[in-house]
GUMAR-368780 format. One record per residue (C-alpha): residue number from 1; residue in three letters; x, y, z. Coordinates in Angstrom, 3 decimals, padded with zeros to 6 digits, m for minus. Layout:
<pts>
NUM; ALA; X; Y; Z
...
</pts>
This chain:
<pts>
1; MET; 004.254; 020.142; m005.669
2; SER; 007.645; 018.363; m005.768
3; ALA; 007.892; 015.971; m008.735
4; HIS; 009.427; 012.422; m007.935
5; PRO; 013.050; 011.081; m009.591
6; VAL; 011.821; 009.134; m012.902
7; GLY; 011.638; 005.151; m011.677
8; ALA; 010.604; 006.032; m008.096
9; THR; 008.000; 004.348; m007.405
10; VAL; 004.804; 006.376; m007.139
11; TRP; 001.686; 004.633; m007.395
12; ILE; m000.638; 001.161; m006.966
13; ASP; m003.820; 000.435; m008.320
14; PHE; m006.171; m003.017; m008.326
15; GLY; m008.421; m004.017; m010.710
16; SER; m011.123; m006.683; m009.436
17; ASN; m013.659; m008.600; m011.736
18; ASP; m016.099; m008.444; m008.314
19; PHE; m015.562; m004.473; m007.559
20; ALA; m018.102; m004.706; m004.621
21; ALA; m016.237; m007.417; m002.640
22; SER; m012.803; m006.345; m003.299
23; THR; m013.783; m003.214; m002.020
24; THR; m015.699; m004.835; 000.900
25; PHE; m012.362; m006.876; 001.642
26; TYR; m009.767; m004.070; 002.025
27; ARG; m012.438; m002.092; 003.829
28; GLU; m012.321; m004.501; 006.204
29; LEU; m008.904; m005.207; 006.237
30; PHE; m007.228; m001.896; 006.412
31; GLY; m010.262; 000.962; 006.942
32; TRP; m009.555; 001.923; 003.347
33; GLU; m011.922; 004.460; 002.192
34; PHE; m013.062; 004.660; m001.546
35; THR; m014.196; 007.803; m003.376
36; ASP; m015.379; 007.115; m006.983
37; SER; m013.578; 009.744; m009.493
38; GLY; m016.922; 009.767; m011.784
39; PRO; m017.898; 008.937; m015.534
40; ASP; m014.992; 010.786; m017.179
41; THR; m012.392; 008.496; m015.395
42; ASN; m014.687; 005.344; m016.159
43; HIS; m015.627; 005.701; m012.752
44; TYR; m011.925; 004.894; m011.706
45; THR; m011.900; 004.967; m008.289
46; MET; m009.425; 006.585; m004.971
47; ILE; m008.288; 004.546; m002.161
48; THR; m007.549; 006.693; 000.874
49; ASN; m005.954; 005.390; 004.448
50; ASP; m007.288; 007.579; 006.974
51; GLY; m007.262; 010.342; 004.345
52; ALA; m003.661; 009.876; 002.875
53; LEU; m003.708; 008.889; m000.499
54; VAL; m002.892; 004.996; m001.595
55; GLY; m003.615; 004.405; m004.904
56; GLY; m006.677; 003.399; m007.169
57; ALA; m009.101; 000.684; m008.032
58; MET; m011.086; m000.153; m011.182
59; ASP; m013.760; m002.422; m012.092
60; THR; m012.267; m005.050; m014.709
61; SER; m015.479; m006.940; m015.412
62; ARG; m016.396; m005.689; m018.299
63; MET; m012.804; m005.851; m019.761
64; THR; m011.416; m008.496; m021.982
65; CYS; m007.287; m009.504; m022.051
66; PRO; m006.282; m009.162; m025.672
67; GLU; m006.486; m012.883; m026.202
68; GLY; m010.372; m012.336; m025.071
69; GLY; m010.717; m013.716; m021.864
70; PRO; m011.531; m012.153; m018.501
71; ILE; m008.800; m009.817; m016.712
72; PRO; m007.747; m011.822; m013.429
73; SER; m007.884; m009.425; m010.578
74; SER; m004.483; m008.263; m009.745
75; TRP; m002.592; m005.591; m008.277
76; ASP; m000.471; m003.086; m010.698
77; VAL; 002.639; m000.630; m009.860
78; TYR; 003.535; 002.484; m011.649
79; LEU; 007.101; 003.821; m011.633
80; ALA; 007.133; 008.048; m012.310
81; VAL; 008.193; 008.973; m015.709
82; ASP; 009.328; 012.747; m017.097
83; ASP; 007.516; 012.414; m020.646
84; VAL; 005.064; 009.081; m021.118
85; ASP; 005.591; 009.255; m024.472
86; ALA; 008.914; 008.860; m025.192
87; ARG; 009.219; 006.418; m022.220
88; ALA; 006.997; 004.498; m023.933
89; GLU; 008.850; 004.504; m027.248
90; LYS; 011.955; 003.851; m025.227
91; ALA; 010.311; 000.557; m023.462
92; THR; 008.980; m000.306; m027.032
93; ALA; 012.498; m000.280; m028.154
94; ALA; 014.352; m001.788; m025.065
95; GLY; 012.011; m005.102; m026.419
96; ALA; 008.697; m004.533; m024.011
97; THR; 005.471; m004.679; m025.544
98; VAL; 002.611; m001.409; m024.663
99; ILE; m000.274; m002.986; m023.689
100; VAL; m001.868; 000.558; m022.319
101; PRO; m000.704; 003.333; m024.898
102; PRO; m000.305; 006.693; m023.481
103; GLY; m002.900; 008.248; m022.247
104; ASP; m004.630; 011.004; m019.761
105; ALA; m005.748; 010.825; m016.440
106; GLY; m008.074; 013.727; m016.725
107; ALA; m005.865; 016.719; m015.032
108; ALA; m004.192; 013.707; m012.663
109; GLY; m001.383; 012.839; m015.180
110; ARG; m000.665; 010.936; m017.851
111; PHE; 000.038; 007.467; m017.793
112; ALA; 000.740; 004.361; m019.839
113; VAL; 001.095; m000.030; m019.226
114; VAL; 003.896; m002.153; m020.542
115; VAL; 004.937; m005.352; m020.290
116; ASP; 008.852; m005.781; m020.000
117; PRO; 010.987; m008.087; m021.701
118; THR; 010.362; m010.944; m019.401
119; GLY; 006.709; m010.733; m018.703
120; ALA; 006.321; m008.375; m015.814
121; THR; 003.626; m005.818; m016.415
122; ILE; 004.537; m002.289; m015.166
123; GLY; 002.986; 000.795; m015.041
124; MET; 003.989; 004.381; m016.394
125; TRP; 002.799; 007.908; m014.235
126; GLN; 003.777; 011.240; m015.847
127; ALA; 002.521; 013.246; m013.011
128; GLY; m000.096; 015.943; m013.135
129; ASP; m001.881; 017.128; m010.184
130; THR; m001.408; 013.863; m008.835
131; THR; 001.901; 013.265; m007.955
132; GLY; 001.064; 009.940; m006.543
133; PHE; 000.459; 008.030; m003.321
134; GLU; 001.042; 009.738; 000.321
135; PHE; 003.942; 007.267; 001.888
136; THR; 003.019; 007.471; 005.729
137; GLY; 004.245; 004.061; 006.834
138; GLN; 001.112; 003.609; 008.871
139; PRO; m001.015; 000.307; 009.022
140; GLY; m002.742; m000.367; 005.280
141; SER; 000.039; 002.022; 003.254
142; PRO; 002.111; 000.760; 000.662
143; VAL; 006.398; 000.651; 002.035
144; TRP; 007.687; m001.765; m000.856
145; PHE; 007.381; m002.754; m004.185
146; GLU; 009.774; m005.283; m006.184
147; VAL; 009.923; m007.047; m009.392
148; MET; 010.432; m010.990; m008.978
149; SER; 012.196; m011.621; m012.296
150; GLN; 012.864; m014.846; m014.178
151; ASP; 016.064; m013.148; m016.030
152; ILE; 018.008; m010.500; m013.487
153; GLU; 020.380; m009.343; m016.251
154; ALA; 017.227; m008.321; m018.515
155; THR; 015.381; m006.705; m016.087
156; LYS; 018.156; m004.908; m014.500
157; ALA; 019.265; m003.967; m018.129
158; PHE; 015.657; m003.093; m019.364
159; TYR; 014.537; m000.293; m015.842
160; SER; 017.876; 001.103; m015.982
161; GLU; 017.651; 001.420; m019.924
162; VAL; 013.857; 002.689; m019.780
163; PHE; 013.559; 003.862; m015.933
164; ASP; 016.982; 005.074; m015.084
165; PHE; 018.075; 002.071; m012.541
166; ASP; 020.153; 002.135; m010.507
167; PRO; 020.664; m001.408; m009.950
168; THR; 022.359; m001.987; m006.092
169; PRO; 023.303; m005.466; m004.712
170; MET; 021.901; m005.762; m000.875
171; GLY; 024.444; m007.182; 000.623
172; GLU; 026.363; m010.232; m000.302
173; PRO; 024.201; m012.978; m002.334
174; MET; 023.029; m015.640; 000.344
175; ASP; 022.741; m019.311; 000.119
176; GLU; 019.757; m020.732; 000.328
177; ASP; 019.895; m024.352; m000.496
178; ALA; 020.995; m026.797; m003.376
179; GLU; 017.725; m026.335; m005.452
180; ARG; 017.748; m022.481; m004.708
181; GLY; 021.338; m021.768; m004.849
182; ALA; 021.960; m017.804; m004.129
183; PHE; 019.233; m015.532; m003.321
184; VAL; 020.301; m012.425; m005.862
185; TYR; 018.505; m009.081; m004.871
186; TYR; 019.345; m005.405; m006.091
187; THR; 017.531; m002.212; m005.075
188; ASN; 016.753; 001.051; m007.454
189; GLY; 019.812; 002.853; m005.854
190; PRO; 021.730; 002.917; m002.286
191; GLN; 019.294; 000.935; 000.214
192; GLU; 018.572; 003.618; 002.233
193; GLN; 017.713; 005.860; m000.709
194; ALA; 015.933; 002.790; m002.799
195; SER; 012.093; 003.033; m004.062
196; SER; 012.312; m000.650; m005.177
197; GLY; 013.708; m003.922; m005.655
198; MET; 014.842; m006.381; m007.925
199; CYS; 014.470; m009.877; m006.891
200; ASP; 016.133; m012.945; m009.188
201; ALA; 013.398; m015.280; m008.853
202; SER; 014.402; m017.954; m011.124
203; GLY; 015.419; m020.082; m008.400
204; PHE; 012.167; m020.470; m006.545
205; VAL; 009.204; m019.156; m008.255
206; PRO; 008.476; m021.529; m011.082
207; ALA; 009.357; m020.319; m014.690
208; GLU; 005.631; m021.077; m016.267
209; VAL; 004.553; m018.069; m013.555
210; GLY; 006.792; m015.580; m015.139
211; SER; 007.838; m012.115; m013.903
212; PHE; 005.341; m009.978; m011.963
213; TRP; 005.878; m007.288; m009.391
214; ARG; 004.790; m007.326; m006.108
215; VAL; 003.238; m004.746; m003.501
216; TYR; 004.197; m004.803; 000.297
217; LEU; 001.151; m003.242; 002.667
218; ALA; 001.942; m002.419; 005.936
219; VAL; 000.152; m003.831; 008.797
220; GLU; 000.074; m003.954; 012.594
221; SER; 001.170; m007.409; 012.989
222; CYS; 001.650; m010.041; 010.764
223; ASP; m000.295; m013.215; 011.938
224; PRO; m003.528; m011.419; 013.479
225; ALA; m003.956; m009.526; 010.101
226; VAL; m003.208; m012.869; 007.889
227; ARG; m005.925; m014.542; 010.387
228; ARG; m007.915; m011.412; 009.019
229; VAL; m007.064; m012.333; 005.696
230; GLU; m008.373; m015.664; 006.083
231; GLU; m011.763; m014.842; 007.944
232; LEU; m012.484; m012.173; 004.700
233; GLY; m012.492; m015.140; 002.403
234; GLY; m008.556; m014.770; 001.686
235; LYS; m006.072; m016.835; 001.454
236; LEU; m002.334; m017.233; 003.020
237; LEU; m000.075; m017.966; 000.187
238; ASP; 003.116; m018.058; 001.762
239; GLY; 004.459; m017.397; 005.344
240; PRO; 004.920; m015.726; 007.352
241; ASP; 008.545; m014.994; 007.786
242; ASP; 010.706; m012.789; 009.881
243; SER; 013.241; m010.439; 008.100
244; PRO; 014.914; m007.689; 008.930
245; PHE; 012.540; m005.017; 007.369
246; GLY; 009.446; m006.969; 009.186
247; ARG; 007.710; m009.879; 009.300
248; ILE; 005.789; m010.552; 005.932
249; ALA; 003.266; m012.956; 004.518
250; THR; 002.197; m013.245; 001.015
251; VAL; m001.730; m013.849; 000.614
252; ALA; m004.289; m012.903; m002.332
253; ASP; m007.850; m011.476; m001.597
254; PRO; m010.994; m013.314; m002.462
255; GLN; m010.294; m012.471; m006.073
256; GLY; m007.442; m013.765; m006.250
257; ALA; m005.174; m011.030; m006.396
258; THR; m002.075; m011.182; m004.250
259; PHE; m000.143; m008.855; m002.211
260; GLN; 002.474; m008.924; 000.820
261; ILE; 001.450; m007.926; 004.149
262; ALA; 004.525; m006.669; 006.131
263; ALA; 005.051; m005.658; 009.573
264; PRO; 008.137; m002.880; 010.155
265; SER; 007.602; m002.849; 013.913
266; GLU; 008.247; m006.558; 013.897
267; ALA; 011.643; m006.793; 012.311
268; VAL; 013.966; m009.247; 013.255
269; PRO; 017.859; m007.877; 013.051
270; GLU; 019.865; m009.619; 010.350
271; GLY; 021.651; m012.752; 011.748
272; SER; 019.541; m012.924; 014.574
273; GLY; 017.495; m015.758; 013.999
274; GLY; 013.901; m016.739; 015.175
</pts>
C-alpha cells in the first residue's frame, strides 16, 4: 500500500443536513453506492462508484457550528500528511484555526480539519488502512480540486509551509476584463503531476464569500448532466463553459452543497475558441 506524498489530494466528503435526500440525489446523478460504516464511526458513510472508492459522507443534521447554528451542507477536501498532529501544530503556527482536532478514524487513519488564514476549510489525512480515493477518471469520480483564494500570496505561503506545496504558475496570466484584471492560477507542482490548484479569486468572487476549496466530479457530457442536476432539485450556479480540461459547470445539490461537474471528453484546446 503506497503512501501519497504530503500535500496530495487524497479524500473528499460531504456533510448534509438532510442525509437521505442528499444520498438520493447523488445516487440518481452519478450512480454512487453508499455504505454505512457503523456506530463505531458515527455512521460515517463510504461512497463508491462502480466499486471504486470516491470518498465519504456524513449526516450533520444533529451537529452545530461553533456559533451555535446548523452546519451548512458542503463538500470538503483532504490533503495527505505524514503526521497529522505535527502538521496541525504547524498549521496553527502558520495562522490557521483547528476546528476538528487530530483524531482517529478507526484503522482507516487519522485526520484533522483546519481553516486556513484566508478562511478556506481544509482537511488533513494521515493514512492507515485507507490511503484515499481511487482515481479512475470515469464519470462519477473526482478529477480535480482547487482553492479559490481571496489572498493568493497568503494561500501560497500557507500551503507551502504546512503541506509542502510547490506553487507553479499555470502559463502566463490571462487578461480577463477591466473589472476582474488578470486571471492568476497556480498548480501544486508541474501541471502534469499536479494534484490541485490555487486560483486568485479576489477579482471575481465577492470578498464576503471568502476563500474556499471546490471539487470537480467527472460526467460523460456536461450539458445533459446540468439538466439532470436541475431535474433532481439542484441548481446551476455558473456555466457551462468550455476549457482545455473539459466542459465545466458549477452546481449545487438540493441541500446547497456546491461542486463542479466536468466532462473531460469535451475539452476544447486552448486558443481554439468555442
